[in-house]
C-alpha positions in Angstrom: -16.1 16.7 78.0 -13.6 19.1 79.6 -11.9 16.2 81.5 -11.7 14.1 78.3 -10.1 17.0 76.5 -7.6 17.6 79.2 -6.8 13.9 79.3 -6.3 13.8 75.6 -4.1 16.9 75.7 -2.0 15.3 78.5 -1.7 12.1 76.5 -0.6 13.8 73.3 1.9 16.0 75.2 3.5 12.9 76.6 4.0 11.4 73.0 7.5 11.8 71.5 7.7 14.6 68.8 7.8 13.5 65.2 11.2 14.2 63.5 11.1 16.8 60.8 14.0 17.0 58.5 15.3 20.4 57.4 13.9 21.7 54.1 17.3 21.8 52.5 17.8 18.1 53.2 14.4 17.2 51.7 15.2 19.2 48.5 18.6 17.5 48.2 17.0 14.0 48.5 14.3 14.9 45.9 17.0 16.1 43.5 19.0 13.0 44.0 15.9 10.8 43.5 15.0 12.7 40.3 18.6 12.3 39.0 18.5 8.6 39.6 15.2 8.2 37.9 16.3 10.2 34.9 19.6 8.3 34.6 17.7 5.0 34.8 15.3 6.1 32.2 18.1 7.2 29.9 19.8 3.9 30.3 16.6 2.0 29.7 16.0 4.1 26.6 19.5 3.3 25.3 18.9 -0.4 25.9 15.5 -0.2 24.3 16.8 1.7 21.3 19.4 -0.9 20.7 16.8 -3.6 20.7 14.2 -1.9 18.4 13.9 -2.9 14.8 14.7 -0.4 12.1 12.2 0.8 9.6 12.8 3.0 6.6 10.0 5.5 5.9 9.9 6.7 2.3 7.7 9.7 1.7 6.2 10.5 -1.7 3.7 13.2 -0.7 -0.1 13.1 -0.7 -2.8 14.1 1.7 -0.8 12.6 4.6 1.7 15.4 4.0 -1.0 17.9 3.3 -1.4 21.3 4.9 -4.5 23.6 4.9 -4.5 27.4 4.3 -6.8 27.5 7.3 -5.6 24.8 9.7 -8.1 23.0 11.8 -11.0 23.4 9.4 -12.6 21.2 6.8 -11.4 23.4 4.0 -9.1 22.7 1.0 -5.4 21.8 1.4 -2.1 21.5 -0.4 -1.1 17.8 -0.7 2.6 17.0 -0.5 3.7 19.9 1.7 5.2 18.4 4.9 8.6 16.7 4.6 9.3 13.1 5.6 11.1 14.4 8.7 8.1 16.5 9.7 5.7 13.6 9.3 7.9 11.5 11.4 8.2 14.1 14.1 4.5 14.5 14.3 4.0 10.9 15.6 6.5 10.5 18.6 4.7 7.2 19.6 6.6 5.6 16.7 9.7 5.4 18.8 8.0 2.9 21.1 8.0 0.3 18.3 10.9 1.0 15.9 13.8 3.2 15.1 12.4 5.0 12.0 14.6 6.6 9.4 13.1 9.1 7.0 13.8 9.5 3.3 12.1 12.0 0.9 11.5 10.3 -2.5 9.1 12.9 -3.8 6.5 15.3 -2.4 3.6 15.5 -4.8 -0.1 14.8 -5.0 -0.5 11.2 -6.1 -2.2 12.2 -9.3 1.3 13.3 -10.4 2.8 9.9 -9.8 3.8 8.2 -13.1 5.1 4.8 -14.2 8.6 6.3 -14.1 8.1 7.0 -10.4 7.0 3.4 -9.9 10.1 2.0 -11.5 12.4 4.3 -9.5 10.6 3.7 -6.2 10.7 -0.1 -6.6 14.4 0.0 -7.5 15.1 2.1 -4.4 13.3 -0.3 -2.1 15.0 -3.3 -3.7 18.4 -1.7 -3.2 17.8 -0.8 0.4 16.5 -4.2 1.3 19.3 -5.9 -0.5 22.1 -3.7 1.0 20.9 -3.2 4.6 20.1 -6.4 6.5 19.2 -4.3 9.6 16.1 -2.9 7.9 13.1 -4.9 9.1 10.7 -3.3 6.7 9.7 -0.3 4.6 6.8 2.1 5.0 5.8 4.2 2.0 3.6 7.3 2.6 1.5 8.1 -0.4 -1.5 10.0 -1.7 -4.7 8.0 -1.8 -5.8 8.8 -5.3 -3.1 6.5 -6.8 -2.2 4.5 -3.7 -3.6 1.2 -4.9 -1.8 1.3 -8.2 1.6 2.1 -6.6 1.1 -0.6 -4.0 0.3 -3.2 -6.7 3.3 -2.3 -8.8 5.5 -2.7 -5.7 3.8 -6.0 -4.9 4.9 -7.3 -8.3 8.4 -5.8 -8.3 9.8 -5.8 -4.8 11.8 -9.0 -4.7 12.0 -9.5 -1.0 10.2 -11.2 1.8 10.5 -8.2 4.1 7.3 -6.3 4.7 6.6 -3.1 2.6 3.6 -1.2 3.9 2.0 1.6 1.9 0.0 4.1 3.9 -1.9 7.3 3.4 -4.7 9.4 4.9 -8.0 10.9 3.8 -7.6 14.0 5.9 -4.7 16.4 5.8 -2.2 16.6 8.7 -3.6 20.0 9.8 -7.3 19.0 9.6 -9.7 18.3 12.3 -9.1 14.7 13.6 -6.5 13.7 11.0 -6.2 10.0 10.3 -2.6 10.1 9.1 -0.9 9.7 12.5 -2.8 6.6 13.5 -2.5 5.1 10.1 1.3 5.7 10.1 1.6 4.2 13.6 -0.3 1.1 12.4 1.9 0.8 9.3 5.1 0.9 11.3 3.8 -1.7 13.7 2.9 -3.9 10.8 6.3 -3.4 9.1 8.1 -4.8 12.2 5.7 -7.6 12.9 7.3 -11.1 12.3 3.9 -12.2 11.0 4.1 -9.7 8.1 7.2 -11.4 6.6 6.4 -13.1 3.3 3.0 -11.6 2.8 4.0 -9.2 0.1 3.3 -5.5 -0.1 0.3 -4.4 2.0 -1.7 -1.3 2.7 -2.4 -0.4 6.4 -5.4 1.9 6.6 -8.2 2.3 9.2 -6.9 -0.5 11.4 -7.1 -3.0 8.4 -4.2 -4.8 6.7 -5.1 -5.3 3.0 -3.1 -7.1 0.4 -1.9 -4.7 -2.3 -3.3 -7.1 -5.0 -6.8 -6.6 -3.8 -6.9 -3.1 -2.2 -9.1 -0.5 -3.7 -10.2 3.0 -2.9 -14.0 3.2 -2.8 -14.6 6.7 -1.6 -12.8 9.9 -0.3 -13.6 9.5 3.4 -12.0 7.8 6.3 -12.7 4.1 5.9 -12.7 4.4 2.1 -10.1 1.6 1.5 -11.0 -2.1 1.5 -10.0 -5.4 0.0 -13.3 -6.8 -1.3 -14.1 -10.4 -0.5 -10.5 -11.7 -0.6 -8.1 -8.8 0.3 -8.3 -8.0 4.0 -5.7 -10.3 5.5 -5.4 -8.8 9.0 -6.2 -6.1 11.5 -4.2 -3.8 13.8 -5.5 -3.6 17.4 -4.1 -2.5 20.7 -1.7 -5.5 20.8 -0.5 -4.8 17.3 -1.0 -6.5 13.9 -2.9 -9.8 13.8 -3.1 -11.8 10.5 -5.8 -14.3 9.5 -5.0 -14.9 5.8 -2.0 -14.7 3.4 -1.8 -14.0 -0.4 -1.2 -17.1 -2.6 -0.6 -15.5 -6.0 3.0 -14.9 -6.9 4.8 -11.9 -5.3 8.0 -11.0 -3.6 10.8 -13.4 -4.1 8.7 -15.6 -6.3 8.0 -12.8 -8.8 9.7 -12.9 -12.2 9.5 -9.1 -12.7 13.0 -7.9 -12.0 13.6 -4.3 -12.9 17.4 -4.6 -13.1 17.3 -4.0 -16.9 14.1 -2.0 -17.1 14.2 1.8 -17.2 10.8 2.4 -18.8 7.5 0.5 -19.3 5.6 -0.4 -22.4 2.7 1.8 -23.3 -0.6 0.2 -22.3 -4.0 2.0 -22.6 -7.1 1.3 -20.6 -10.6 1.5 -22.2 -14.2 0.7 -21.3 -16.8 -1.2 -23.2 -20.4 0.1 -23.1 -23.8 -0.1 -24.9 -23.5 1.4 -28.4 -19.7 1.5 -28.1 -17.5 1.2 -31.2 -14.1 0.7 -29.5 -11.3 3.2 -29.1 -9.1 4.2 -32.0 -5.4 4.7 -31.3 -2.9 6.7 -33.4 -0.3 5.4 -33.0 -1.3 2.1 -31.6 0.0 1.2 -28.1 1.8 -2.0 -27.1 -1.2 -3.2 -25.2 -4.9 -2.4 -24.5 -6.9 -3.4 -21.4 -10.6 -3.4 -21.9 -13.0 -3.4 -19.0 -16.0 -5.2 -20.4 -18.9 -7.7 -19.6 -19.2 -8.3 -23.4 -18.4 -6.5 -26.6 -20.8 -4.9 -29.1 -20.3 -6.0 -32.7 -18.5 -2.7 -33.5 -16.2 -3.1 -30.5 -15.4 -6.7 -31.5 -14.3 -5.5 -34.9 -12.2 -2.7 -33.4 -10.3 -4.9 -31.0 -10.0 -7.7 -33.5 -8.2 -5.2 -35.8 -5.9 -4.2 -33.0 -5.0 -7.8 -32.3 -4.4 -8.3 -36.0 -2.0 -5.3 -36.0 0.0 -7.0 -33.1 -1.5 -5.1 -30.1 -2.0 -7.3 -27.0 -5.6 -7.0 -25.9 -6.6 -8.1 -22.3 -10.2 -8.2 -21.1 -11.4 -7.9 -17.5 -14.6 -7.2 -15.7 -15.1 -3.5 -14.7 -15.7 -4.6 -11.1 -12.5 -6.7 -11.0 -14.5 -9.5 -9.3 -14.8 -12.0 -12.2 -13.3 -15.4 -11.3 -14.4 -17.5 -14.3 -11.7 -20.1 -15.1 -9.3 -19.1 -17.9 -8.1 -21.3 -20.7 -5.2 -21.2 -23.0 -5.6 -18.6 -25.8 -4.8 -21.3 -28.3 -7.5 -23.7 -27.0 -9.9 -22.9 -29.8 -12.0 -25.1 -32.0 -10.8 -25.0 -35.6 -13.4 -24.7 -38.4 -14.5 -27.8 -40.1 -15.6 -26.1 -43.3 -14.7 -23.1 -45.5 -16.5 -19.9 -44.6 -19.6 -19.3 -46.8 -21.4 -16.5 -44.9 -20.4 -13.2 -43.4 -20.7 -14.8 -39.9 -18.4 -17.6 -41.0 -15.9 -15.1 -42.4 -15.9 -13.1 -39.1 -15.4 -16.3 -37.1 -12.5 -17.3 -39.4 -10.9 -13.9 -38.9 -11.3 -14.2 -35.2 -9.6 -17.6 -35.1 -6.7 -16.5 -37.4 -5.9 -13.4 -35.3 -3.7 -13.5 -32.2 -6.0 -14.3 -29.3 -6.9 -11.9 -26.5 -5.9 -12.6 -22.9 -8.3 -12.7 -19.9 -7.6 -11.5 -16.4 -9.1 -12.9 -13.2 -10.1 -11.0 -10.1 -8.2 -7.8 -10.8 -9.5 -4.3 -11.3 -8.9 -2.8 -14.8 -6.2 -0.4 -13.6 -4.2 -3.3 -12.0 -4.6 -5.4 -15.1 -2.9 -2.5 -17.0 0.0 -2.6 -14.5 0.4 -6.3 -14.8 0.3 -6.1 -18.6 2.9 -3.4 -18.6 5.3 -5.6 -16.6 4.4 -8.7 -18.5 5.3 -7.0 -21.8 8.8 -6.4 -20.5 9.1 -10.2 -20.5 7.2 -11.5 -23.5 4.5 -10.9 -26.2 3.6 -14.5 -26.6 -0.1 -14.9 -25.9 0.2 -18.2 -24.1 2.9 -16.9 -21.8 0.9 -13.8 -21.1 -2.1 -15.9 -20.2 0.1 -17.9 -17.9 1.3 -14.7 -16.2 -2.3 -13.5 -15.6 -3.2 -16.8 -14.2 -0.2 -16.9 -11.7 -0.3 -13.3 -10.5 
């Protein structure tokens, strides 16, 4: 063992010494290397920025901009508190996919959104997409209570093929595990996707892409938005958006609902039919009434007949919004072959003489109301209105 150790020591002592550079030289090389890496990164970032698509983020408020009095809890919060710039800054990952510009349209809870807001927002989006060819798409942050209504209005009135994505969150920005940042990232990635072009206004929530025509809020928890049997048209995964379906009803450039000469919308009320119902009385009468019903009581029939006789447009739809029975022309009715001789005959004759009601297919009652508001800016003819409800 001693001989082996001595032999090893002799061998190692005979080996040439390893060169060790002075510490000052190593530090200088490290600094130079770091400088080169930083310069290369900045140059790459400049090139990448030049190649990124541009997205306009329009903030309206809502839970996605909400702040709690006690952050990091499950407690109450104030919707519409964070600004558009603050929301944008909270998701730095957005810069990997787009150059995002922020614009503050409003900052309120969505229950404060009115039809006047819809008109102004749609006009703003149309102006931006018309004037700026560099904008790839628009993302609208919105409170979830009225998100589906705003999205559908934009679906009907944004006359562009470029994507418009409406997004919100069910948890405030300061809550435990907020869903706003991941939803916003998904919305921006969808807005810049070439596959999204021509598919109308969409909602990006919970990794799903849902057509604005079909989207609905089912409950106030994460995952609470869906599109029913026909509305989910794609998903957002690790590789970005992937589409499987596309809307076929009129929207975007094919829509006839220009707002160029529209500053306000007709008054349309929404009512429900129910057992023992007598129908709602209006003073003064509105321009239109949407009734969610599976069938009228006799008293309701009389009430809505009187409204039609007074010139009010009455549209019926299923409460679920799922009815898909074929519609027919309001004028396609069988005329009587004899003079009325009973009360039932008289009621039937009055029904035939009155302006007919209009029926809606596969639309929730609140969306039927929106479509009727827009349709009444174009016409009050019942045949034309029925055409509109069949095409949209």
